[in-house]
N, C-alpha and C positions, 0 to 999 in steps of 0.2 A: 509447413513450419512458417515462422515469421522472422523477418530480418531484424538485425540490430537497429537499423534506421527506423523501422516501423515501431519497434518497442520503444525506442527513444522518443518518437513523435507522441505515442500514447501517454508516455510518462509526462512529457511536457504539457500535453493538453490537460491531463489531470490536475497538474499544479496550477495551471492557468484557471481552471474551473473553480478550484478552491479559492483562488485569489478573488475572482469576480463574485462569487456567491458570498464569501465572507465580507466583502466590501459593502454588501447590502444589509448586513446585520447591524442593528443599532440598539442602544439602550437595553430595555428589559427583554428584548428578543434573544439576547445571549443566554438568558436563564431558561429558555423553553427547551424541552426535550426533543432531540432530533435523531438520536441513536440509541434505541433502548431507553434506559434511564438516564443516559448522558445528556446534559444540556449542550447547546451550541458551544458554549465557552469550554466545557470539558472536552468536547470533540476536537476543537482546534488545539487545545493543549496536548491531547493524545497524538495529534499529527506531528507536533513538535517532538514529542517523546520518540516516536517511531523514526523520524528522520535522523535524530541523534543516534539511535541505535544503528541505523544503516551506516552511518560514518564510522561508528565504532567497529562494526563488523568488517567493514572494508579495511580499516586500519589493521585488524587482526589478520585478515587475508593477506595484506601486503607484507606483513611480517612473517608469513609462512604458516600461520595458524588457521586451520580450516575445520576444526571441530565445532560443535554447536556451542554458542555462547551461553546458553542455558536450555534445559529441556522444553520442548513445546508445551508439556503439561504445566510448566511454571509461568507461561506467558501472561496469564491474567494477573497473577501476584506481582510479576515484575512491572507490569504496566500500572497497577494500582499504586505501587510504591513510587514509581516515577511521577505519576499524577500528583501525589501528595506533595512532592518537592516543588511542583509547579503551581500549587493551588493559589498562590498570591500573584501570579503573573496575569496581567490584564489580557483578555482574549485578543485584543488588537496587537498587542506586543507579541503574543504567541504566534499569531498569523504572520506578522512581519518577519520574525526570526525563522519560522517554518519556510517561508518562501525563499529566503536567502540560502538556508540549509539544503532544502530540496533541490534547488537549481545547481548548487555547488556539488551536490552528491552526483547528479547526472554528468557534470563535467568530469568528475573523477572516475566514475564507473566506466565511461566510454573508453578510457585508457587501460581498463583492467577487466575487459569483457569476458575473457576466457579464464580468468584467475579462479582457482578453487575458492569457494566461499561457503562458510558455515553459517547457517541461521537456525533457529530453534527446531525446525522440522527436518533438518538433514543438511547434506553437503551437495551443493550444485555448483554453478559458476556465477560470477557476479552478474553477468549479462542475463542469465536465466532468472535470477532473483529480481532483476529490474522489472520484469514482467509482473511479479507479485507486488512490487512497489507501485507500478502504474495502477494496478487494480485497487490498491489501498487508497490512493488519492481519489480515484474516480467514485469509489463506494462512499467515501466521506463527503465528496462533493454532492452526491445524491442526498445524503443526510441533510446537508446545509440547504439544499435546494427546496426542501419542504417548507422552510420559513417564508419562502416567496411564492408558495403554492405552485411550485414548478416541479418537474421531475427530470433531473439531469440524466443524460444518456451519452456515452461516448460516441464519437463520430464513427468508430469502427468497433462495434461490440464483439463481432466475431474475432477480430484480431486480438482484442483485449482478453477474451476467453482463452484463446490459444496461448497467448503470452503468459498468462498466470498458470493455466493448466500445465504447460510444458514444464515449468519449474516444479510444481507440486508433484507431477508424475516422476520427474527425474530424481526427486528426493526419496522415492520408494525403491524397492528392490524386488527382484524375482517376479512372480506372477502378478503381484499387486502393481508393479510398475507397468507391465504390459497391459493390464486391464485399464489402468488409468489413462494410458496413452490413447487407447482406443475410445474411451469415454470422452476424452478431450475432443477428438475428431468428430464424434457423433454430436456431442453437446454444442459445438461451435456452429453446427448447421441448423439448429432449431432453437429459436428464442434465447440466444446466449446471454443477453443482458438480464432479462427476468430470471434466468437460472442462476446467475451470479448473485442477484439480490436475494433470491430465496436461500441459496446455500450459505449466504453470510448472515442469515437470520433477519432479513429485512422484508 
């Protein structure tokens, strides 16, 4: 398994990577596609959407509500709706707000690590979900790194794989949960970062 301190470090590293790579994007480069059809500008707005969700979901958890905020099958529609609301936000402003929000979230979640936490794919703990959050930041840092002809990679890809996979497997039940836990162990030992990139459609 992976400790709370290690997950927090991976999370912080991902935020810092987004900050560094976004700071290198200027002018028309914001309009270049980096994540499927999403431009760099849309990608950083998406990051802001996601970190706002995380705060909202932690607020719900703190209030004793741990069911899913919306079904996993609706996540693309929810994201597109939120992105439309941010369409006029300049990407540099989206990045700045993301950085404050993401770092503030980590400060909050450290004090709620074992609290039941509902997200679109199940009910876990806030600490387990932090592993998924860390993966989200690192994956989108990889997207942004393409603009500089780089290839971002986390310092501890195995740890990131375990952190995200532990959350995803815990959200399952029965035989599927057991199978996913085993796959996390196996996958973490063999090319974990390329596997994460592939599984996320990159």
